[in-house]
C-alpha positions in Angstrom: 0.0 -0.1 -0.2 1.5 3.3 -0.8 1.6 6.3 1.7 0.8 9.9 0.8 4.1 11.1 0.5 5.2 8.5 -2.3 2.0 9.4 -4.0 3.1 13.0 -4.0 6.7 12.3 -4.8 5.7 10.2 -7.9 3.3 12.9 -9.1 6.1 15.5 -8.6 8.6 13.6 -10.7 6.1 13.0 -13.5 5.0 16.7 -13.4 8.7 17.6 -13.7 9.4 15.1 -16.5 6.6 16.2 -18.6 7.4 19.8 -17.7 11.1 18.9 -19.1 9.6 17.8 -22.4 7.6 20.7 -22.8 10.8 23.0 -21.9 13.0 20.9 -24.6 10.5 21.7 -27.2 10.3 25.2 -26.5 14.1 25.9 -25.8 15.3 24.0 -28.9 12.5 25.1 -31.4 15.1 26.2 -33.8 16.1 23.0 -34.5 14.1 20.6 -36.6 16.1 17.3 -35.3 17.9 16.9 -32.0 19.9 13.9 -30.9 18.5 10.7 -30.2 21.2 8.9 -29.3 25.0 9.7 -27.8 27.9 7.2 -28.1 30.1 6.8 -24.8 31.9 10.0 -25.5 28.7 11.7 -25.5 28.8 12.7 -29.2 25.3 12.8 -31.0 25.2 9.5 -33.4 21.6 9.9 -34.6 18.9 12.7 -34.8 15.3 12.3 -34.8 12.5 14.8 -34.7 12.5 17.4 -32.1 8.9 16.8 -30.7 9.4 13.1 -30.7 12.6 13.3 -28.6 11.4 16.1 -26.4 8.2 14.2 -25.6 9.4 10.3 -25.8 11.5 9.8 -23.2 9.7 12.1 -20.4 6.7 10.2 -21.2 8.3 6.8 -21.0 9.7 7.6 -17.7 6.6 9.0 -16.6 4.8 5.6 -17.4 7.3 3.7 -15.8 6.8 5.6 -12.7 3.0 5.4 -12.8 2.8 1.8 -13.7 5.7 1.0 -10.9 3.3 3.0 -8.4 0.1 0.9 -9.7 2.0 -2.5 -9.4 2.7 -1.5 -5.9 -0.4 -0.5 -4.9 -2.6 -3.4 -6.2 0.2 -6.0 -4.9 -0.9 -7.2 -1.4 1.0 -6.2 1.4 2.0 -9.5 2.6 3.3 -10.3 -0.7 5.8 -7.3 -0.7 9.2 -7.2 0.7 9.5 -4.3 2.7 8.1 -1.0 2.3 7.6 0.1 -1.2 7.9 3.9 -0.6 11.7 3.9 -0.8 11.8 2.1 -4.2 9.4 4.5 -5.7 11.3 7.7 -4.0 14.4 6.0 -5.4 13.1 5.1 -8.8 11.7 8.6 -9.3 15.2 10.3 -8.4 16.8 7.9 -10.8 14.3 9.0 -13.6 14.7 12.6 -13.1 18.5 12.3 -12.9 18.6 10.4 -16.0 16.5 13.2 -17.6 18.9 15.8 -16.3 21.7 14.1 -18.0 19.9 13.7 -21.2 19.3 17.5 -21.1 22.9 18.2 -20.4 24.1 16.2 -23.4 21.5 18.2 -25.5 22.7 21.4 -24.2 26.2 20.6 -25.1 25.2 19.5 -28.4 23.1 22.9 -29.2 26.0 24.7 -28.2 28.4 23.0 -30.6 25.8 23.7 -33.4 26.1 27.5 -33.4 
């Protein structure tokens, strides 16, 4: 069973992820295509449409968090190993950090395009 703080944290994370999609779409409007993939050195290796890339990852991360929260909510407490709040908070922070890293790579790429 989820606690109120876990639900609030997941909802905040989802809102931040979706807001980052909107921000990316608006900030990089001058580009028709932005990187969809980076190599190990952080260089862009494949481009895709801006709208697709701006929304695909935040939407995917958001769906993952919502799905994770739904699974935790519907699995009986006696079948859960410990408190799921820690896992939800950790997953939320990891998704936000991953999106931040992607945005950092995108900012580096955009700066090199000028």
